[in-house]
N, CA, C and O atoms as a GROMACS GRO file, in nm:
protein
  580
    1UNK      N    1   9.118   5.656  14.146
    1UNK     CA    2   9.238   5.599  14.205
    1UNK      C    3   9.284   5.482  14.117
    1UNK      O    4   9.205   5.393  14.086
    2UNK      N    5   9.409   5.482  14.079
    2UNK     CA    6   9.467   5.376  13.996
    2UNK      C    7   9.506   5.258  14.086
    2UNK      O    8   9.566   5.277  14.192
    3UNK      N    9   9.473   5.136  14.045
    3UNK     CA   10   9.508   5.017  14.122
    3UNK      C   11   9.650   4.973  14.090
    3UNK      O   12   9.695   4.983  13.976
    4UNK      N   13   9.721   4.923  14.193
    4UNK     CA   14   9.854   4.867  14.165
    4UNK      C   15   9.836   4.731  14.098
    4UNK      O   16   9.726   4.676  14.096
    5UNK      N   17   9.945   4.678  14.041
    5UNK     CA   18   9.938   4.555  13.960
    5UNK      C   19   9.881   4.437  14.038
    5UNK      O   20   9.804   4.358  13.983
    6UNK      N   21   9.917   4.422  14.166
    6UNK     CA   22   9.867   4.309  14.244
    6UNK      C   23   9.718   4.322  14.271
    6UNK      O   24   9.643   4.225  14.254
    7UNK      N   25   9.674   4.438  14.310
    7UNK     CA   26   9.530   4.456  14.337
    7UNK      C   27   9.449   4.441  14.210
    7UNK      O   28   9.337   4.388  14.213
    8UNK      N   29   9.504   4.486  14.098
    8UNK     CA   30   9.435   4.470  13.971
    8UNK      C   31   9.425   4.323  13.932
    8UNK      O   32   9.322   4.278  13.883
    9UNK      N   33   9.533   4.247  13.955
    9UNK     CA   34   9.530   4.102  13.927
    9UNK      C   35   9.424   4.034  14.013
    9UNK      O   36   9.350   3.948  13.964
   10UNK      N   37   9.417   4.070  14.140
   10UNK     CA   38   9.318   4.009  14.230
   10UNK      C   39   9.176   4.043  14.186
   10UNK      O   40   9.088   3.956  14.187
   11UNK      N   41   9.152   4.167  14.147
   11UNK     CA   42   9.020   4.208  14.101
   11UNK      C   43   8.984   4.138  13.970
   11UNK      O   44   8.872   4.091  13.953
   12UNK      N   45   9.080   4.131  13.878
   12UNK     CA   46   9.056   4.061  13.751
   12UNK      C   47   9.026   3.913  13.778
   12UNK      O   48   8.936   3.856  13.716
   13UNK      N   49   9.101   3.851  13.869
   13UNK     CA   50   9.079   3.711  13.903
   13UNK      C   51   8.942   3.687  13.963
   13UNK      O   52   8.874   3.592  13.924
   14UNK      N   53   8.900   3.771  14.056
   14UNK     CA   54   8.767   3.757  14.115
   14UNK      C   55   8.659   3.773  14.009
   14UNK      O   56   8.561   3.698  14.006
   15UNK      N   57   8.677   3.870  13.922
   15UNK     CA   58   8.579   3.895  13.816
   15UNK      C   59   8.569   3.776  13.722
   15UNK      O   60   8.459   3.732  13.688
   16UNK      N   61   8.684   3.723  13.680
   16UNK     CA   62   8.683   3.605  13.592
   16UNK      C   63   8.619   3.486  13.660
   16UNK      O   64   8.538   3.415  13.598
   17UNK      N   65   8.653   3.462  13.786
   17UNK     CA   66   8.599   3.347  13.858
   17UNK      C   67   8.447   3.355  13.868
   17UNK      O   68   8.378   3.254  13.850
   18UNK      N   69   8.394   3.474  13.895
   18UNK     CA   70   8.249   3.491  13.902
   18UNK      C   71   8.182   3.463  13.768
   18UNK      O   72   8.067   3.420  13.765
   19UNK      N   73   8.252   3.486  13.658
   19UNK     CA   74   8.197   3.468  13.523
   19UNK      C   75   8.228   3.329  13.466
   19UNK      O   76   8.202   3.305  13.348
   20UNK      N   77   8.284   3.239  13.545
   20UNK     CA   78   8.335   3.111  13.494
   20UNK      C   79   8.262   2.992  13.556
   20UNK      O   80   8.315   2.927  13.647
   21UNK      N   81   8.140   2.962  13.509
   21UNK     CA   82   8.067   2.850  13.566
   21UNK      C   83   8.134   2.714  13.538
   21UNK      O   84   8.113   2.620  13.615
   22UNK      N   85   8.212   2.703  13.433
   22UNK     CA   86   8.278   2.574  13.403
   22UNK      C   87   8.378   2.539  13.514
   22UNK      O   88   8.374   2.429  13.567
   23UNK      N   89   8.466   2.632  13.547
   23UNK     CA   90   8.565   2.605  13.653
   23UNK      C   91   8.497   2.584  13.788
   23UNK      O   92   8.531   2.491  13.861
   24UNK      N   93   8.402   2.669  13.820
   24UNK     CA   94   8.332   2.654  13.948
   24UNK      C   95   8.256   2.522  13.954
   24UNK      O   96   8.254   2.456  14.058
   25UNK      N   97   8.195   2.482  13.842
   25UNK     CA   98   8.117   2.358  13.839
   25UNK      C   99   8.202   2.233  13.861
   25UNK      O  100   8.151   2.131  13.906
   26UNK      N  101   8.329   2.242  13.829
   26UNK     CA  102   8.420   2.129  13.853
   26UNK      C  103   8.484   2.134  13.990
   26UNK      O  104   8.569   2.052  14.024
   27UNK      N  105   8.444   2.231  14.070
   27UNK     CA  106   8.498   2.243  14.206
   27UNK      C  107   8.633   2.312  14.212
   27UNK      O  108   8.702   2.304  14.314
   28UNK      N  109   8.672   2.380  14.105
   28UNK     CA  110   8.800   2.450  14.106
   28UNK      C  111   8.793   2.571  14.199
   28UNK      O  112   8.691   2.637  14.211
   29UNK      N  113   8.905   2.596  14.263
   29UNK     CA  114   8.922   2.712  14.349
   29UNK      C  115   9.041   2.792  14.300
   29UNK      O  116   9.144   2.735  14.265
   30UNK      N  117   9.028   2.923  14.298
   30UNK     CA  118   9.140   3.011  14.268
   30UNK      C  119   9.211   3.037  14.400
   30UNK      O  120   9.160   3.110  14.485
   31UNK      N  121   9.328   2.977  14.418
   31UNK     CA  122   9.400   2.985  14.544
   31UNK      C  123   9.489   3.108  14.554
   31UNK      O  124   9.505   3.165  14.662
   32UNK      N  125   9.545   3.148  14.442
   32UNK     CA  126   9.638   3.262  14.442
   32UNK      C  127   9.646   3.319  14.302
   32UNK      O  128   9.644   3.245  14.203
   33UNK      N  129   9.656   3.450  14.294
   33UNK     CA  130   9.678   3.516  14.166
   33UNK      C  131   9.765   3.638  14.189
   33UNK      O  132   9.753   3.708  14.289
   34UNK      N  133   9.853   3.661  14.094
   34UNK     CA  134   9.933   3.782  14.090
   34UNK      C  135   9.968   3.806  13.944
   34UNK      O  136   9.942   3.718  13.861
   35UNK      N  137  10.026   3.919  13.908
   35UNK     CA  138  10.054   3.943  13.766
   35UNK      C  139  10.137   3.830  13.705
   35UNK      O  140  10.249   3.802  13.749
   36UNK      N  141  10.080   3.766  13.601
   36UNK     CA  142  10.149   3.658  13.531
   36UNK      C  143  10.152   3.526  13.602
   36UNK      O  144  10.229   3.438  13.564
   37UNK      N  145  10.070   3.508  13.703
   37UNK     CA  146  10.073   3.386  13.784
   37UNK      C  147   9.934   3.354  13.837
   37UNK      O  148   9.859   3.444  13.873
   38UNK      N  149   9.900   3.225  13.840
   38UNK     CA  150   9.776   3.180  13.904
   38UNK      C  151   9.796   3.038  13.955
   38UNK      O  152   9.866   2.957  13.893
   39UNK      N  153   9.734   3.009  14.068
   39UNK     CA  154   9.736   2.874  14.125
   39UNK      C  155   9.593   2.837  14.157
   39UNK      O  156   9.522   2.909  14.227
   40UNK      N  157   9.550   2.719  14.103
   40UNK     CA  158   9.414   2.672  14.121
   40UNK      C  159   9.414   2.526  14.165
   40UNK      O  160   9.508   2.452  14.136
   41UNK      N  161   9.309   2.486  14.235
   41UNK     CA  162   9.296   2.347  14.278
   41UNK      C  163   9.165   2.290  14.228
   41UNK      O  164   9.070   2.362  14.196
   42UNK      N  165   9.162   2.155  14.222
   42UNK     CA  166   9.040   2.084  14.182
   42UNK      C  167   9.043   1.945  14.247
   42UNK      O  168   9.141   1.872  14.231
   43UNK      N  169   8.938   1.909  14.319
   43UNK     CA  170   8.931   1.773  14.372
   43UNK      C  171   8.893   1.674  14.261
   43UNK      O  172   8.812   1.706  14.174
   44UNK      N  173   8.950   1.556  14.265
   44UNK     CA  174   8.914   1.451  14.169
   44UNK      C  175   8.795   1.376  14.227
   44UNK      O  176   8.807   1.304  14.326
   45UNK      N  177   8.679   1.394  14.163
   45UNK     CA  178   8.556   1.330  14.207
   45UNK      C  179   8.536   1.200  14.131
   45UNK      O  180   8.597   1.178  14.026
   46UNK      N  181   8.450   1.114  14.183
   46UNK     CA  182   8.421   0.986  14.117
   46UNK      C  183   8.365   1.004  13.976
   46UNK      O  184   8.390   0.921  13.889
   47UNK      N  185   8.289   1.111  13.954
   47UNK     CA  186   8.232   1.132  13.820
   47UNK      C  187   8.334   1.188  13.720
   47UNK      O  188   8.299   1.218  13.606
   48UNK      N  189   8.460   1.202  13.761
   48UNK     CA  190   8.569   1.248  13.674
   48UNK      C  191   8.660   1.132  13.631
   48UNK      O  192   8.760   1.153  13.563
   49UNK      N  193   8.624   1.011  13.672
   49UNK     CA  194   8.710   0.896  13.646
   49UNK      C  195   8.681   0.835  13.509
   49UNK      O  196   8.568   0.837  13.461
   50UNK      N  197   8.786   0.781  13.448
   50UNK     CA  198   8.773   0.714  13.319
   50UNK      C  199   8.762   0.563  13.340
   50UNK      O  200   8.744   0.517  13.453
   51UNK      N  201   8.772   0.486  13.234
   51UNK     CA  202   8.760   0.341  13.241
   51UNK      C  203   8.874   0.271  13.313
   51UNK      O  204   8.865   0.152  13.339
   52UNK      N  205   8.981   0.344  13.345
   52UNK     CA  206   9.092   0.288  13.423
   52UNK      C  207   9.084   0.328  13.569
   52UNK      O  208   9.176   0.301  13.647
   53UNK      N  209   8.973   0.391  13.608
   53UNK     CA  210   8.951   0.439  13.745
   53UNK      C  211   9.054   0.544  13.785
   53UNK      O  212   9.091   0.555  13.902
   54UNK      N  213   9.099   0.624  13.686
   54UNK     CA  214   9.186   0.739  13.713
   54UNK      C  215   9.119   0.863  13.654
   54UNK      O  216   9.024   0.852  13.577
   55UNK      N  217   9.169   0.978  13.692
   55UNK     CA  218   9.109   1.103  13.645
   55UNK      C  219   9.122   1.114  13.493
   55UNK      O  220   9.232   1.101  13.439
   56UNK      N  221   9.012   1.137  13.426
   56UNK     CA  222   9.012   1.154  13.281
   56UNK      C  223   9.103   1.272  13.246
   56UNK      O  224   9.100   1.376  13.312
   57UNK      N  225   9.184   1.254  13.143
   57UNK     CA  226   9.277   1.358  13.102
   57UNK      C  227   9.212   1.490  13.068
   57UNK      O  228   9.273   1.596  13.084
   58UNK      N  229   9.088   1.485  13.020
   58UNK     CA  230   9.017   1.609  12.988
   58UNK      C  231   8.998   1.698  13.109
   58UNK      O  232   9.005   1.820  13.097
   59UNK      N  233   8.974   1.639  13.225
   59UNK     CA  234   8.958   1.719  13.346
   59UNK      C  235   9.091   1.779  13.391
   59UNK      O  236   9.096   1.893  13.436
   60UNK      N  237   9.198   1.702  13.377
   60UNK     CA  238   9.331   1.754  13.410
   60UNK      C  239   9.363   1.870  13.317
   60UNK      O  240   9.414   1.974  13.360
   61UNK      N  241   9.333   1.852  13.189
   61UNK     CA  242   9.353   1.959  13.091
   61UNK      C  243   9.272   2.083  13.130
   61UNK      O  244   9.324   2.195  13.125
   62UNK      N  245   9.146   2.065  13.169
   62UNK     CA  246   9.062   2.180  13.205
   62UNK      C  247   9.119   2.256  13.323
   62UNK      O  248   9.115   2.379  13.325
   63UNK      N  249   9.172   2.186  13.422
   63UNK     CA  250   9.234   2.254  13.535
   63UNK      C  251   9.355   2.334  13.489
   63UNK      O  252   9.368   2.451  13.524
   64UNK      N  253   9.443   2.273  13.411
   64UNK     CA  254   9.560   2.344  13.360
   64UNK      C  255   9.520   2.463  13.275
   64UNK      O  256   9.578   2.571  13.286
   65UNK      N  257   9.420   2.444  13.189
   65UNK     CA  258   9.375   2.550  13.100
   65UNK      C  259   9.314   2.665  13.178
   65UNK      O  260   9.333   2.781  13.143
   66UNK      N  261   9.241   2.635  13.284
   66UNK     CA  262   9.183   2.741  13.367
   66UNK      C  263   9.292   2.821  13.437
   66UNK      O  264   9.286   2.944  13.440
   67UNK      N  265   9.391   2.753  13.494
   67UNK     CA  266   9.501   2.826  13.558
   67UNK      C  267   9.573   2.914  13.457
   67UNK      O  268   9.607   3.029  13.486
   68UNK      N  269   9.597   2.860  13.337
   68UNK     CA  270   9.656   2.937  13.227
   68UNK      C  271   9.572   3.061  13.199
   68UNK      O  272   9.626   3.171  13.186
   69UNK      N  273   9.441   3.045  13.188
   69UNK     CA  274   9.352   3.158  13.157
   69UNK      C  275   9.360   3.265  13.265
   69UNK      O  276   9.366   3.384  13.234
   70UNK      N  277   9.360   3.224  13.390
   70UNK     CA  278   9.366   3.322  13.498
   70UNK      C  279   9.501   3.393  13.499
   70UNK      O  280   9.507   3.514  13.522
   71UNK      N  281   9.609   3.320  13.474
   71UNK     CA  282   9.742   3.384  13.472
   71UNK      C  283   9.753   3.484  13.358
   71UNK      O  284   9.803   3.594  13.378
   72UNK      N  285   9.708   3.447  13.239
   72UNK     CA  286   9.727   3.539  13.126
   72UNK      C  287   9.628   3.654  13.127
   72UNK      O  288   9.650   3.754  13.058
   73UNK      N  289   9.520   3.645  13.202
   73UNK     CA  290   9.427   3.757  13.217
   73UNK      C  291   9.456   3.840  13.342
   73UNK      O  292   9.386   3.938  13.368
   74UNK      N  293   9.557   3.803  13.417
   74UNK     CA  294   9.589   3.872  13.543
   74UNK      C  295   9.639   4.014  13.522
   74UNK      O  296   9.644   4.092  13.617
   75UNK      N  297   9.676   4.048  13.400
   75UNK     CA  298   9.718   4.186  13.370
   75UNK      C  299   9.598   4.274  13.335
   75UNK      O  300   9.613   4.392  13.307
   76UNK      N  301   9.479   4.214  13.339
   76UNK     CA  302   9.351   4.281  13.316
   76UNK      C  303   9.322   4.310  13.169
   76UNK      O  304   9.229   4.386  13.140
   77UNK      N  305   9.397   4.255  13.077
   77UNK     CA  306   9.363   4.266  12.936
   77UNK      C  307   9.290   4.139  12.895
   77UNK      O  308   9.334   4.029  12.930
   78UNK      N  309   9.181   4.152  12.821
   78UNK     CA  310   9.111   4.034  12.772
   78UNK      C  311   9.207   3.952  12.687
   78UNK      O  312   9.258   4.000  12.586
   79UNK      N  313   9.231   3.830  12.730
   79UNK     CA  314   9.332   3.744  12.667
   79UNK      C  315   9.274   3.605  12.649
   79UNK      O  316   9.209   3.552  12.739
   80UNK      N  317   9.299   3.546  12.533
   80UNK     CA  318   9.247   3.412  12.502
   80UNK      C  319   9.362   3.319  12.467
   80UNK      O  320   9.473   3.363  12.437
   81UNK      N  321   9.335   3.192  12.473
   81UNK     CA  322   9.434   3.092  12.434
   81UNK      C  323   9.448   3.087  12.283
   81UNK      O  324   9.348   3.092  12.211
   82UNK      N  325   9.572   3.077  12.236
   82UNK     CA  326   9.599   3.066  12.093
   82UNK      C  327   9.648   2.926  12.057
   82UNK      O  328   9.652   2.889  11.940
   83UNK      N  329   9.687   2.848  12.157
   83UNK     CA  330   9.735   2.713  12.135
   83UNK      C  331   9.797   2.659  12.263
   83UNK      O  332   9.836   2.736  12.351
   84UNK      N  333   9.805   2.527  12.271
   84UNK     CA  334   9.865   2.468  12.390
   84UNK      C  335   9.902   2.323  12.364
   84UNK      O  336   9.857   2.261  12.269
   85UNK      N  337   9.986   2.273  12.453
   85UNK     CA  338  10.019   2.130  12.456
   85UNK      C  339  10.015   2.084  12.600
   85UNK      O  340  10.030   2.164  12.693
   86UNK      N  341   9.995   1.954  12.618
   86UNK     CA  342   9.997   1.898  12.752
   86UNK      C  343  10.063   1.761  12.747
   86UNK      O  344  10.042   1.684  12.653
   87UNK      N  345  10.142   1.732  12.847
   87UNK     CA  346  10.202   1.600  12.864
   87UNK      C  347  10.152   1.544  12.996
   87UNK      O  348  10.167   1.606  13.101
   88UNK      N  349  10.092   1.426  12.989
   88UNK     CA  350  10.043   1.357  13.109
   88UNK      C  351  10.154   1.266  13.160
   88UNK      O  352  10.207   1.184  13.085
   89UNK      N  353  10.191   1.282  13.286
   89UNK     CA  354  10.305   1.210  13.342
   89UNK      C  355  10.268   1.106  13.446
   89UNK      O  356  10.341   1.009  13.465
   90UNK      N  357  10.155   1.125  13.513
   90UNK     CA  358  10.110   1.031  13.616
   90UNK      C  359   9.959   1.045  13.629
   90UNK      O  360   9.904   1.151  13.597
   91UNK      N  361   9.892   0.942  13.674
   91UNK     CA  362   9.746   0.950  13.685
   91UNK      C  363   9.701   1.028  13.809
   91UNK      O  364   9.767   1.025  13.913
   92UNK      N  365   9.589   1.096  13.794
   92UNK     CA  366   9.519   1.150  13.910
   92UNK      C  367   9.427   1.040  13.961
   92UNK      O  368   9.367   0.966  13.883
   93UNK      N  369   9.417   1.030  14.091
   93UNK     CA  370   9.339   0.923  14.154
   93UNK      C  371   9.214   0.978  14.223
   93UNK      O  372   9.209   1.096  14.257
   94UNK      N  373   9.114   0.893  14.244
   94UNK     CA  374   8.995   0.937  14.316
   94UNK      C  375   9.034   0.994  14.452
   94UNK      O  376   9.113   0.934  14.525
   95UNK      N  377   8.979   1.108  14.484
   95UNK     CA  378   9.007   1.172  14.613
   95UNK      C  379   9.128   1.264  14.612
   95UNK      O  380   9.147   1.339  14.707
   96UNK      N  381   9.210   1.260  14.507
   96UNK     CA  382   9.322   1.353  14.498
   96UNK      C  383   9.271   1.496  14.490
   96UNK      O  384   9.160   1.522  14.444
   97UNK      N  385   9.353   1.587  14.534
   97UNK     CA  386   9.330   1.730  14.509
   97UNK      C  387   9.444   1.775  14.419
   97UNK      O  388   9.560   1.780  14.461
   98UNK      N  389   9.410   1.807  14.295
   98UNK     CA  390   9.510   1.849  14.199
   98UNK      C  391   9.528   2.001  14.207
   98UNK      O  392   9.432   2.074  14.228
   99UNK      N  393   9.651   2.045  14.189
   99UNK     CA  394   9.683   2.187  14.192
   99UNK      C  395   9.756   2.222  14.063
   99UNK      O  396   9.853   2.155  14.026
  100UNK      N  397   9.709   2.325  13.996
  100UNK     CA  398   9.773   2.374  13.874
  100UNK      C  399   9.836   2.510  13.905
  100UNK      O  400   9.769   2.601  13.954
  101UNK      N  401   9.964   2.521  13.876
  101UNK     CA  402  10.037   2.644  13.900
  101UNK      C  403  10.086   2.697  13.766
  101UNK      O  404  10.171   2.636  13.701
  102UNK      N  405  10.032   2.812  13.724
  102UNK     CA  406  10.062   2.872  13.594
  102UNK      C  407  10.157   2.989  13.613
  102UNK      O  408  10.136   3.077  13.697
  103UNK      N  409  10.264   2.989  13.531
  103UNK     CA  410  10.365   3.096  13.538
  103UNK      C  411  10.390   3.154  13.399
  103UNK      O  412  10.409   3.081  13.301
  104UNK      N  413  10.390   3.284  13.394
  104UNK     CA  414  10.422   3.353  13.269
  104UNK      C  415  10.570   3.336  13.239
  104UNK      O  416  10.656   3.364  13.324
  105UNK      N  417  10.600   3.290  13.118
  105UNK     CA  418  10.739   3.274  13.076
  105UNK      C  419  10.785   3.389  12.987
  105UNK      O  420  10.901   3.428  12.991
  106UNK      N  421  10.693   3.442  12.908
  106UNK     CA  422  10.724   3.553  12.818
  106UNK      C  423  10.596   3.628  12.786
  106UNK      O  424  10.489   3.569  12.776
  107UNK      N  425  10.609   3.759  12.770
  107UNK     CA  426  10.497   3.842  12.728
  107UNK      C  427  10.553   3.953  12.641
  107UNK      O  428  10.622   4.043  12.689
  108UNK      N  429  10.524   3.945  12.513
  108UNK     CA  430  10.572   4.042  12.415
  108UNK      C  431  10.453   4.090  12.333
  108UNK      O  432  10.389   4.012  12.263
  109UNK      N  433  10.425   4.218  12.342
  109UNK     CA  434  10.311   4.272  12.268
  109UNK      C  435  10.183   4.203  12.310
  109UNK      O  436  10.147   4.204  12.428
  110UNK      N  437  10.113   4.141  12.214
  110UNK     CA  438   9.986   4.075  12.244
  110UNK      C  439  10.001   3.926  12.268
  110UNK      O  440   9.900   3.857  12.288
  111UNK      N  441  10.124   3.873  12.266
  111UNK     CA  442  10.146   3.730  12.277
  111UNK      C  443  10.219   3.694  12.407
  111UNK      O  444  10.315   3.760  12.446
  112UNK      N  445  10.170   3.590  12.473
  112UNK     CA  446  10.234   3.542  12.595
  112UNK      C  447  10.254   3.391  12.589
  112UNK      O  448  10.183   3.321  12.517
  113UNK      N  449  10.350   3.343  12.666
  113UNK     CA  450  10.375   3.199  12.680
  113UNK      C  451  10.373   3.168  12.829
  113UNK      O  452  10.436   3.237  12.909
  114UNK      N  453  10.298   3.063  12.866
  114UNK     CA  454  10.277   3.026  13.006
  114UNK      C  455  10.301   2.877  13.024
  114UNK      O  456  10.257   2.796  12.943
  115UNK      N  457  10.369   2.842  13.131
  115UNK     CA  458  10.388   2.702  13.169
  115UNK      C  459  10.302   2.672  13.290
  115UNK      O  460  10.295   2.752  13.384
  116UNK      N  461  10.238   2.557  13.288
  116UNK     CA  462  10.151   2.515  13.398
  116UNK      C  463  10.194   2.376  13.442
  116UNK      O  464  10.202   2.284  13.361
  117UNK      N  465  10.223   2.362  13.571
  117UNK     CA  466  10.252   2.232  13.631
  117UNK      C  467  10.132   2.189  13.713
  117UNK      O  468  10.084   2.265  13.797
  118UNK      N  469  10.083   2.068  13.688
  118UNK     CA  470   9.973   2.011  13.766
  118UNK      C  471  10.032   1.905  13.857
  118UNK      O  472  10.097   1.811  13.811
  119UNK      N  473  10.008   1.920  13.986
  119UNK     CA  474  10.058   1.825  14.085
  119UNK      C  475   9.944   1.775  14.172
  119UNK      O  476   9.835   1.834  14.173
  120UNK      N  477   9.968   1.665  14.244
  120UNK     CA  478   9.868   1.618  14.341
  120UNK      C  479   9.905   1.672  14.479
  120UNK      O  480  10.002   1.746  14.494
  121UNK      N  481   9.827   1.632  14.580
  121UNK     CA  482   9.846   1.683  14.715
  121UNK      C  483   9.980   1.640  14.776
  121UNK      O  484  10.023   1.696  14.877
  122UNK      N  485  10.045   1.541  14.718
  122UNK     CA  486  10.176   1.495  14.766
  122UNK      C  487  10.292   1.558  14.689
  122UNK      O  488  10.408   1.526  14.713
  123UNK      N  489  10.259   1.647  14.594
  123UNK     CA  490  10.363   1.713  14.516
  123UNK      C  491  10.407   1.634  14.393
  123UNK      O  492  10.501   1.675  14.325
  124UNK      N  493  10.342   1.523  14.364
  124UNK     CA  494  10.376   1.442  14.247
  124UNK      C  495  10.327   1.513  14.121
  124UNK      O  496  10.212   1.556  14.116
  125UNK      N  497  10.412   1.524  14.021
  125UNK     CA  498  10.374   1.591  13.897
  125UNK      C  499  10.283   1.500  13.816
  125UNK      O  500  10.318   1.387  13.783
  126UNK      N  501  10.165   1.552  13.785
  126UNK     CA  502  10.063   1.480  13.710
  126UNK      C  503  10.071   1.516  13.561
  126UNK      O  504  10.059   1.429  13.476
  127UNK      N  505  10.092   1.644  13.531
  127UNK     CA  506  10.096   1.689  13.392
  127UNK      C  507  10.172   1.821  13.381
  127UNK      O  508  10.181   1.898  13.476
  128UNK      N  509  10.225   1.844  13.261
  128UNK     CA  510  10.290   1.971  13.227
  128UNK      C  511  10.222   2.026  13.103
  128UNK      O  512  10.205   1.955  13.003
  129UNK      N  513  10.184   2.151  13.109
  129UNK     CA  514  10.104   2.218  13.005
  129UNK      C  515  10.178   2.344  12.965
  129UNK      O  516  10.233   2.414  13.051
  130UNK      N  517  10.181   2.374  12.837
  130UNK     CA  518  10.234   2.502  12.789
  130UNK      C  519  10.128   2.566  12.701
  130UNK      O  520  10.077   2.504  12.608
  131UNK      N  521  10.095   2.692  12.732
  131UNK     CA  522   9.995   2.763  12.656
  131UNK      C  523  10.049   2.892  12.598
  131UNK      O  524  10.134   2.958  12.656
  132UNK      N  525   9.998   2.925  12.481
  132UNK     CA  526  10.030   3.051  12.414
  132UNK      C  527   9.904   3.136  12.416
  132UNK      O  528   9.796   3.089  12.379
  133UNK      N  529   9.917   3.260  12.459
  133UNK     CA  530   9.800   3.348  12.470
  133UNK      C  531   9.806   3.459  12.366
  133UNK      O  532   9.911   3.492  12.312
  134UNK      N  533   9.687   3.515  12.340
  134UNK     CA  534   9.676   3.628  12.250
  134UNK      C  535   9.581   3.730  12.313
  134UNK      O  536   9.468   3.698  12.347
  135UNK      N  537   9.628   3.852  12.327
  135UNK     CA  538   9.546   3.960  12.383
  135UNK      C  539   9.450   4.012  12.276
  135UNK      O  540   9.489   4.037  12.162
  136UNK      N  541   9.324   4.027  12.317
  136UNK     CA  542   9.222   4.083  12.229
  136UNK      C  543   9.178   4.218  12.288
  136UNK      O  544   9.236   4.265  12.385
  137UNK      N  545   9.077   4.279  12.231
  137UNK     CA  546   9.034   4.411  12.276
  137UNK      C  547   8.968   4.407  12.413
  137UNK      O  548   8.898   4.311  12.447
  138UNK      N  549   8.990   4.511  12.490
  138UNK     CA  550   8.916   4.531  12.614
  138UNK      C  551   8.988   4.484  12.738
  138UNK      O  552   9.096   4.425  12.733
  139UNK      N  553   8.924   4.514  12.851
  139UNK     CA  554   8.975   4.475  12.983
  139UNK      C  555   8.864   4.404  13.060
  139UNK      O  556   8.746   4.415  13.027
  140UNK      N  557   8.904   4.331  13.162
  140UNK     CA  558   8.806   4.264  13.248
  140UNK      C  559   8.734   4.364  13.338
  140UNK      O  560   8.613   4.358  13.355
  141UNK      N  561   8.810   4.454  13.395
  141UNK     CA  562   8.754   4.556  13.486
  141UNK      C  563   8.812   4.692  13.444
  141UNK      O  564   8.921   4.699  13.387
  142UNK      N  565   8.738   4.799  13.472
  142UNK     CA  566   8.791   4.932  13.441
  142UNK      C  567   8.925   4.955  13.513
  142UNK      O  568   8.941   4.917  13.629
  143UNK      N  569   9.018   5.016  13.444
  143UNK     CA  570   9.152   5.035  13.504
  143UNK      C  571   9.156   5.141  13.611
  143UNK      O  572   9.255   5.150  13.684
  144UNK      N  573   9.055   5.222  13.621
  144UNK     CA  574   9.053   5.324  13.727
  144UNK      C  575   8.954   5.287  13.837
  144UNK      O  576   8.906   5.373  13.910
  145UNK      N  577   8.923   5.154  13.847
  145UNK     CA  578   8.826   5.107  13.948
  145UNK      C  579   8.881   5.123  14.088
  145UNK      O  580   8.814   5.088  14.185
   0.00000   0.00000   0.00000
C-alpha cells in the first residue's frame, strides 16, 4: 500500500525523531509535520543560558536547524543542509518555550530553500533562519511501507 504525502511525512518525522538524540536531549518536541513544513518546540533551561543570562544563540540555532531538517526530510528523501544563515532579533529568556516553524520556500531537483521563524510563547520573534538543503541518496522509510 502506497502512503499519501501527509502520512509519509508523519512517518518520516517519527523515524527521524527516534534517530535524533541531539534534539531529544535538548527537550525538543516535534509538534507538527507535513510535506515541506515542520514545527518544533524547545524549553529554555538554565543550563542553556550564556553570560548575559539569556539563551545562548547556539541553542536557538540548533532548534531552527532541527526544524529545518525535519521540514526538508518530510518528503522522505534523505536530505542534508548545504548552508544557512540566522539573524537573532530578541533574546530567549529562562523559562521561555521557543517554537521554530520551518516552511519550504522552493524545491527544485535536489535543492530546497526553507525559512524558519523562531518565536517565544508570546509570539515574539526571536530569530529568523534560512537554510538551503541538498538531497542525497536514499529514503528515511521504505516508500511502500
